[in-house]
C-alpha positions in Angstrom: -151.0 -55.5 -61.9 -149.2 -58.4 -60.4 -148.3 -56.6 -57.3 -148.2 -60.1 -55.5 -146.4 -61.8 -58.3 -144.8 -65.0 -56.6 -146.3 -64.3 -53.1 -147.0 -67.5 -51.4 -150.3 -66.7 -49.3 -152.3 -68.9 -46.9 -155.7 -67.5 -46.4 -157.6 -68.6 -43.2 -161.3 -68.4 -43.8 -161.4 -67.8 -47.3 -164.6 -69.4 -48.0 -166.8 -66.4 -48.2 -167.1 -62.5 -47.5 -163.9 -60.6 -46.8 -161.9 -63.8 -47.0 -163.1 -64.7 -50.3 -162.6 -61.2 -51.6 -158.9 -61.3 -50.5 -158.4 -64.7 -52.0 -159.8 -63.4 -55.5 -157.5 -60.3 -55.2 -154.7 -62.0 -54.3 -155.1 -64.5 -57.3 -155.6 -61.5 -59.7 -152.6 -59.9 -58.3 -150.4 -63.1 -59.1 -150.1 -64.7 -55.6 -150.0 -68.4 -55.3 -152.7 -69.1 -52.8 -153.6 -71.8 -50.1 -156.7 -72.0 -47.9 -157.9 -73.2 -44.6 -161.6 -73.2 -44.5 -164.1 -75.0 -42.3 -167.2 -75.3 -44.6 -166.9 -78.3 -46.9 -169.2 -76.8 -49.5 -167.2 -73.6 -49.5 -164.2 -75.7 -49.8 -165.5 -77.3 -53.1 -165.9 -74.1 -54.6 -162.6 -72.8 -53.5 -160.9 -75.6 -55.2 -162.4 -74.6 -58.5 -161.1 -71.1 -57.9 -157.6 -71.5 -56.7 -155.1 -74.1 -58.1 -153.5 -74.1 -54.7 -154.1 -76.6 -51.7 -157.5 -76.1 -50.0 -157.6 -77.7 -46.6 -161.0 -78.4 -45.2 -160.3 -77.8 -41.2 -161.2 -75.8 -38.1 -159.2 -72.5 -37.6 -159.5 -73.2 -33.8 -157.7 -76.5 -34.1 -154.0 -76.6 -33.8 -153.5 -79.7 -36.0 -155.8 -78.2 -38.8 -153.6 -75.0 -38.8 -150.5 -77.1 -39.0 -152.0 -79.1 -42.0 -152.6 -76.2 -43.8 -149.0 -74.8 -43.3 -147.7 -78.1 -44.3 -149.9 -78.0 -47.4 -148.3 -74.8 -48.3 -144.8 -76.1 -47.8 -145.5 -79.2 -49.9 -147.1 -77.0 -52.7 -144.9 -74.0 -52.7 -142.0 -74.7 -50.4 -142.9 -71.6 -48.1 -145.1 -68.9 -47.0 -144.7 -65.3 -47.7 -148.2 -64.0 -46.3 -150.6 -65.2 -43.8 -154.1 -63.7 -43.7 -156.6 -64.6 -41.1 -160.4 -63.6 -41.9 -162.0 -65.8 -39.5 -164.8 -64.4 -37.1 -168.1 -64.6 -35.4 -170.5 -61.8 -34.4 -172.9 -61.3 -31.4 -175.3 -59.2 -33.3 -175.1 -56.1 -30.9 -176.0 -57.8 -27.7 -175.0 -55.8 -24.6 -174.1 -57.5 -21.4 -177.3 -57.1 -19.8 -179.0 -58.6 -22.8 -176.8 -61.9 -22.4 -178.4 -64.8 -20.6 -176.3 -65.2 -17.3 -176.2 -69.0 -17.8 -174.6 -68.3 -21.5 -172.0 -65.8 -20.7 -169.3 -68.4 -19.9 -169.9 -70.3 -23.3 -170.5 -67.3 -25.3 -167.3 -65.5 -24.0 -165.2 -68.6 -24.7 -166.7 -69.2 -28.1 -166.1 -65.8 -29.3 -162.5 -65.4 -28.1 -161.8 -68.9 -29.3 -162.8 -68.2 -32.9 -162.0 -64.5 -33.3 -158.8 -64.4 -31.3 -157.3 -67.8 -30.4 -157.6 -68.9 -33.9 -155.4 -66.2 -35.3 -152.8 -67.0 -32.6 -152.8 -70.6 -33.6 -152.4 -69.7 -37.4 -149.5 -67.3 -36.6 -147.9 -70.0 -34.5 -148.1 -72.5 -37.1 -146.8 -70.4 -39.8 -144.0 -68.7 -37.8 -141.1 -70.6 -39.0 -141.7 -70.5 -42.7 -142.8 -66.8 -42.4 -139.5 -66.1 -40.5 -137.5 -67.9 -43.3 -139.2 -65.6 -46.1 -139.1 -62.5 -44.1 -143.0 -62.5 -44.5 -145.8 -60.7 -43.2 -149.0 -61.4 -41.3 -152.4 -59.7 -41.8 -155.1 -60.0 -39.1 -158.7 -59.0 -39.6 -159.9 -56.4 -37.1 -162.9 -54.3 -37.2 -164.0 -50.9 -36.5 -165.1 -52.4 -33.2 -161.3 -52.8 -32.7 -161.3 -49.1 -31.9 -164.8 -48.0 -30.9 -167.9 -49.3 -29.3 -171.4 -49.5 -30.8 -170.5 -51.7 -34.1 -171.1 -54.8 -32.2 -172.2 -56.2 -28.8 -169.7 -56.4 -25.7 -168.4 -59.9 -26.8 -167.6 -58.9 -30.4 -166.1 -55.6 -29.3 -164.1 -57.2 -26.6 -162.6 -59.9 -29.0 -161.9 -57.2 -31.8 -160.0 -55.1 -29.3 -158.0 -58.3 -28.4 -157.3 -58.7 -32.1 -155.7 -55.2 -31.9 -153.7 -56.1 -29.0 -152.4 -59.2 -31.1 -151.4 -57.2 -33.9 -149.3 -54.7 -32.0 -147.9 -57.2 -29.5 -146.9 -59.7 -32.3 -145.3 -56.8 -34.4 -143.3 -56.2 -31.5 -142.4 -59.8 -30.7 -141.6 -61.0 -34.3 -139.7 -57.8 -35.7 -137.5 -57.7 -37.7 -138.0 -61.1 -39.3 -142.0 -60.8 -39.8 -144.3 -57.8 -40.1 -147.6 -57.9 -38.5 -150.7 -55.5 -39.6 -154.4 -55.7 -39.5 -157.1 -54.4 -41.4 -160.2 -52.8 -39.6 -163.3 -53.1 -42.0 -166.6 -51.4 -41.2 -169.9 -52.7 -42.0 -169.7 -55.0 -45.1 -172.1 -56.0 -47.5 -172.0 -59.6 -49.1 -170.8 -61.1 -46.1 -171.7 -64.4 -44.3 -170.4 -63.4 -40.8 -172.3 -65.8 -38.6 -173.6 -65.6 -34.9 -172.4 -67.5 -32.0 -173.7 -71.0 -31.6 -173.8 -70.8 -27.8 -176.4 -68.1 -28.2 -178.4 -69.8 -30.8 -177.4 -67.3 -33.5 -175.3 -69.8 -35.8 -178.0 -69.8 -38.6 -177.9 -66.0 -38.7 -176.0 -64.3 -41.2 -175.0 -60.6 -40.8 -175.1 -60.1 -44.7 -178.7 -61.3 -44.8 -180.1 -58.7 -42.5 -182.8 -56.6 -43.7 -181.7 -53.2 -45.3 -178.1 -54.0 -45.0 -176.8 -51.7 -47.5 -178.7 -48.7 -46.4 -177.8 -49.2 -42.8 -174.0 -49.3 -43.8 -174.4 -46.0 -45.7 -176.2 -44.4 -42.8 -173.2 -45.1 -40.7 -170.7 -43.9 -43.1 -169.6 -40.3 -43.3 -168.5 -41.0 -47.1 -172.1 -42.4 -47.8 -170.6 -45.7 -49.1 -171.4 -49.4 -48.5 -168.2 -51.3 -49.0 -168.0 -55.0 -49.8 -165.4 -57.8 -49.7 -163.6 -56.4 -53.0 -163.3 -52.9 -51.4 -161.4 -54.2 -48.1 -159.3 -56.7 -50.2 -157.3 -54.0 -51.5 -156.1 -53.1 -48.2 -154.8 -56.8 -47.7 -153.1 -56.4 -51.1 -151.2 -53.4 -50.0 -150.3 -55.0 -46.8 -149.0 -58.1 -48.6 -147.0 -56.1 -51.1 -143.5 -54.7 -51.0 -145.1 -51.3 -50.9 -145.8 -51.7 -47.2 -142.5 -53.1 -46.5 -142.0 -50.3 -43.8 -145.2 -50.9 -41.9 -145.7 -53.1 -38.9 -148.1 -53.0 -36.0 -150.6 -50.9 -37.8 -154.0 -51.0 -39.0 -155.6 -49.9 -42.3 -159.2 -48.5 -41.7 -161.5 -49.6 -44.3 -164.8 -48.4 -43.0 -166.0 -45.3 -45.0 -164.9 -43.0 -42.0 -167.3 -44.7 -39.6 -164.7 -44.4 -36.7 -164.4 -40.8 -36.9 -164.7 -38.9 -33.5 
């Protein structure tokens, strides 16, 4: 349909899961895409999929974000859309279950990856986005609105992402629109656990009976995947959403209904 024909989009964390789904959807809709991705193997796969720049770097590093923006400017002379799909998960650990001696490091790690990385990306891309009257799309979660879909650290970080969307939308208007997508449980994701809690080798998408557990939490009895969520990002990047800022699209099968 070419809903994003000519759109110059930088996607942070496009190596797998929702980020990969967003990249594939954007390319299919005519966008010119660049990527910042931390995993070298995933970067090599992305280089085969996208003709745009693929920067292998850490989203929590300011210099790497600047390098990704610079690569976009070199390749496309600007940025119209910035998407962040970076995140870590805590596998539902409540405060009482967190070892006291690990709490400080775990809190710092989840906020660094799930929140600060997004601020670094927006800060790096602010000027080209302002020049293009562009938009930012941050990845929240059902956990940005209700408890029970993650542990205390994950929920706290995703509520913070919600605050970032609202605050940045206020700060950057009228030049830059800032919106979010709040996915529910997602199959085919490689969302990993916190290294500080020894969970970095554990992938949410590999959990037993993942599809069935997602369906059970969904009033619509659906288990959504990256391609389903990606349609929300396409809409928010397109002219069809030009009147929206500071808003979230809930792609969760109704999981956050009261």
